[in-house]
VMD Tcl script that draws the C-alpha trace (Angstrom):
set ca {
  {58.59 120.61 133.45}
  {56.01 118.74 130.94}
  {53.43 116.47 133.68}
  {54.90 113.48 131.39}
  {57.11 112.76 133.81}
  {55.66 110.57 136.07}
  {57.43 107.79 136.60}
  {60.21 106.82 138.79}
  {62.61 105.86 135.94}
  {61.16 109.35 134.00}
  {61.84 111.90 136.87}
  {65.34 110.18 137.87}
  {66.93 110.49 134.58}
  {64.66 113.97 134.25}
  {66.79 115.02 137.63}
  {70.24 114.17 136.28}
  {69.60 115.85 132.56}
  {68.57 119.40 134.50}
  {71.35 119.32 136.63}
  {73.81 118.87 133.55}
  {74.40 122.45 132.74}
  {75.71 123.08 136.60}
  {77.69 119.72 136.45}
  {79.72 121.08 133.48}
  {80.74 124.35 135.91}
  {81.62 122.30 138.74}
  {84.36 119.95 136.68}
  {87.23 122.27 137.08}
  {86.50 122.75 140.27}
  {86.52 119.46 141.40}
  {89.77 118.59 139.56}
  {91.65 121.99 141.53}
  {89.92 120.60 144.66}
  {91.71 116.78 144.13}
  {95.03 118.61 143.47}
  {95.11 121.22 146.03}
  {94.18 118.88 149.12}
  {97.29 116.38 148.25}
  {99.24 119.22 147.64}
  {98.36 120.92 150.99}
  {99.37 117.68 152.85}
  {96.17 115.13 152.86}
  {96.74 111.99 151.99}
  {95.23 110.68 148.53}
  {92.62 108.48 150.64}
  {92.33 111.46 152.45}
  {91.45 113.68 149.83}
  {89.04 111.08 148.21}
  {87.36 110.22 151.67}
  {86.69 113.75 152.31}
  {84.55 113.66 148.67}
  {82.77 110.44 149.81}
  {81.69 111.39 153.18}
  {81.47 115.03 153.17}
  {80.56 116.19 149.73}
  {80.81 119.53 150.13}
  {82.90 121.31 147.15}
  {83.84 125.06 148.74}
  {83.95 123.66 152.72}
  {86.53 120.90 151.38}
  {88.21 123.58 149.30}
  {88.29 125.41 152.58}
  {89.55 122.70 154.76}
  {91.87 121.46 152.79}
  {93.80 125.04 152.60}
  {93.26 125.27 156.84}
  {94.96 121.54 156.94}
  {97.74 123.17 154.83}
  {97.75 126.52 156.72}
  {98.35 124.14 159.77}
  {95.20 124.94 162.24}
  {93.61 122.48 164.46}
  {91.10 120.48 164.08}
  {88.31 121.85 165.93}
  {88.75 125.26 163.88}
  {88.31 123.31 160.69}
  {85.19 121.75 162.06}
  {83.84 125.41 163.30}
  {84.59 127.04 159.64}
  {83.26 124.46 157.13}
  {80.13 124.07 159.72}
  {79.50 127.82 159.23}
  {80.65 127.67 155.56}
  {77.39 124.85 155.20}
  {74.74 126.52 157.15}
  {73.35 128.06 154.24}
  {72.25 124.21 153.47}
  {70.04 124.47 155.86}
  {67.87 127.09 154.63}
  {67.86 125.10 151.45}
  {66.21 121.94 153.63}
  {64.14 124.48 155.13}
  {62.71 125.40 151.66}
  {62.60 121.52 150.73}
  {61.02 120.46 153.77}
  {57.25 120.80 152.53}
  {58.05 118.91 150.07}
  {59.71 115.80 151.34}
  {57.95 115.91 155.17}
  {56.36 112.71 153.75}
  {59.41 110.84 153.09}
  {60.25 108.24 155.05}
  {63.82 108.28 156.82}
  {65.21 105.82 154.43}
  {64.87 108.79 151.79}
  {65.44 111.26 153.94}
  {68.98 110.81 155.04}
  {70.54 109.91 151.89}
  {68.78 112.74 150.00}
  {69.92 115.15 153.30}
  {73.72 114.27 152.75}
  {73.39 114.88 148.57}
  {72.25 118.04 148.90}
  {74.24 120.58 147.22}
  {73.74 123.81 145.48}
  {72.78 122.43 141.98}
  {70.57 119.82 143.34}
  {68.53 122.44 145.10}
  {68.49 124.92 142.30}
  {67.08 121.95 139.92}
  {64.97 120.26 142.33}
  {63.45 123.69 144.12}
  {61.59 124.52 140.62}
  {60.50 120.60 139.63}
  {59.04 120.46 143.24}
  {56.95 123.85 142.41}
  {55.63 122.40 139.17}
  {51.91 122.49 139.28}
  {51.94 118.82 137.93}
  {50.36 116.07 140.70}
  {53.65 113.45 139.99}
  {54.27 111.62 143.18}
  {57.94 110.78 142.19}
  {58.96 114.02 142.21}
  {61.53 113.10 145.12}
  {63.15 110.50 142.45}
  {63.92 113.61 140.16}
  {66.02 115.17 143.33}
  {67.85 111.22 143.35}
  {68.76 112.18 140.31}
  {70.09 115.22 140.30}
  {71.53 114.44 143.30}
  {72.84 111.06 141.98}
  {74.07 112.94 138.69}
  {76.18 115.38 141.18}
  {77.84 112.72 143.73}
  {79.30 110.90 140.61}
  {80.67 113.74 139.00}
  {82.45 115.11 142.01}
  {84.13 111.87 142.83}
  {85.26 111.40 139.47}
  {86.74 114.83 138.92}
  {88.33 114.29 142.79}
  {89.88 111.30 141.73}
  {91.31 113.14 138.35}
  {92.57 116.14 140.47}
  {94.34 113.49 142.95}
  {96.19 111.79 140.01}
  {96.44 114.72 137.35}
  {96.51 117.76 139.25}
  {99.45 116.92 140.99}
  {101.51 117.46 137.89}
  {100.30 121.03 137.57}
  {102.20 123.46 139.24}
  {99.99 125.85 141.17}
  {96.74 124.66 140.01}
  {94.92 127.23 141.85}
  {96.63 129.70 140.15}
  {94.66 129.16 136.90}
  {92.17 130.33 137.99}
  {89.89 127.31 137.08}
  {87.92 127.69 139.96}
  {85.98 130.41 138.50}
  {84.07 128.32 136.58}
  {82.42 127.61 140.18}
  {81.39 131.56 140.73}
  {79.83 131.57 137.26}
  {77.81 128.47 138.35}
  {76.15 129.86 141.31}
  {76.02 132.95 138.96}
  {73.56 130.74 136.32}
  {71.93 128.64 139.26}
  {70.67 132.04 140.94}
  {69.60 134.08 137.84}
  {66.25 131.87 137.03}
  {65.39 132.34 140.55}
  {65.21 135.97 140.09}
  {61.52 136.54 138.98}
  {60.14 139.54 141.12}
  {61.17 142.38 143.06}
  {61.44 140.70 147.16}
  {63.79 138.41 144.91}
  {66.17 140.79 143.35}
  {66.28 142.73 146.40}
  {67.25 139.79 148.52}
  {69.84 138.68 145.68}
  {71.08 142.53 145.82}
  {71.25 143.03 149.66}
  {73.24 139.45 150.31}
  {75.71 140.19 147.25}
  {76.58 143.65 148.65}
  {76.83 142.29 152.31}
  {78.87 139.65 151.23}
  {81.70 141.45 149.52}
  {81.53 144.36 152.64}
  {81.68 141.47 155.05}
  {84.17 139.10 153.16}
  {87.32 140.17 156.27}
  {85.28 138.31 158.94}
  {86.73 135.36 160.43}
  {86.03 131.59 159.50}
  {83.68 132.77 156.47}
  {80.71 134.32 158.89}
  {80.34 136.99 156.19}
  {78.24 134.60 154.27}
  {76.42 133.27 157.00}
  {75.46 137.41 157.55}
  {74.80 137.94 154.17}
  {72.33 135.30 153.68}
  {69.82 136.36 156.84}
  {70.40 140.21 156.06}
  {69.31 139.06 152.43}
  {66.50 137.03 153.77}
  {65.52 140.10 156.18}
  {65.40 142.37 152.94}
  {63.74 139.89 150.70}
  {60.71 139.89 153.56}
  {60.21 143.17 153.48}
  {60.49 143.76 150.04}
  {57.30 141.15 149.84}
  {55.56 143.14 152.33}
  {56.27 146.31 150.23}
  {55.24 144.67 147.05}
  {53.08 141.39 147.33}
  {53.34 138.84 144.64}
  {50.36 136.79 144.19}
  {51.79 134.86 141.41}
  {55.71 135.72 140.81}
  {55.12 134.74 136.45}
  {52.62 137.36 136.20}
  {54.58 140.00 138.37}
  {57.44 139.47 135.81}
  {55.12 139.84 132.79}
  {53.66 142.84 134.89}
  {56.74 144.62 135.40}
  {58.34 143.78 132.11}
}
mol new
graphics top color blue
foreach p $ca { graphics top sphere $p radius 0.5 }
foreach p [lrange $ca 0 end-1] q [lrange $ca 1 end] { graphics top cylinder $p $q radius 0.2 }
display resetview
């Protein structure tokens, strides 16, 4: 990120631009969510309201499916809570860069935290320049993602109902590709690579656990593997390590 980006406005629009490739992957996912939510019994207002007030793509998808299965509200809340626990890891990673911000910033930015915005924002926070407005970069990224999600949900509600079996089209695979695009640039050294491999393998093996607990098991074991790998292969400068290992 060039050091010339140093104003609120420039940081905001830089954050939106940096998130645009990830937004493209989220578009079909949002449209399918809108269609599936209504097909599973949610009213259009409830489906849109979930995007407005929950704003958690994978959790919304799961919640809509569980509503269609007739599960209790308590179990739906528990399942979506477990699925979204990964955001606690994101928040812990961002906390050192945002601890100086007042609550009027922390509350909305915490609500808007997504996988895509985290991937774009953590790179900006780690940039070596001393811009005091890096949280505006986060704001721009989050605002772009939030706006896109609301529009896609509405399209899915209005148009997606005309598509028979929208999940059967396989368009949700775009979100898988997006997550791969998020992860790959962050693999800059051996510990990161080990963490990704372990988390990926465990997520497949633990996929059958109830309430999507396999996601948290994979995340925790991936973190543990990364910590152990960093002890074995200390990395003081990730970029240098990549060049040396290339």
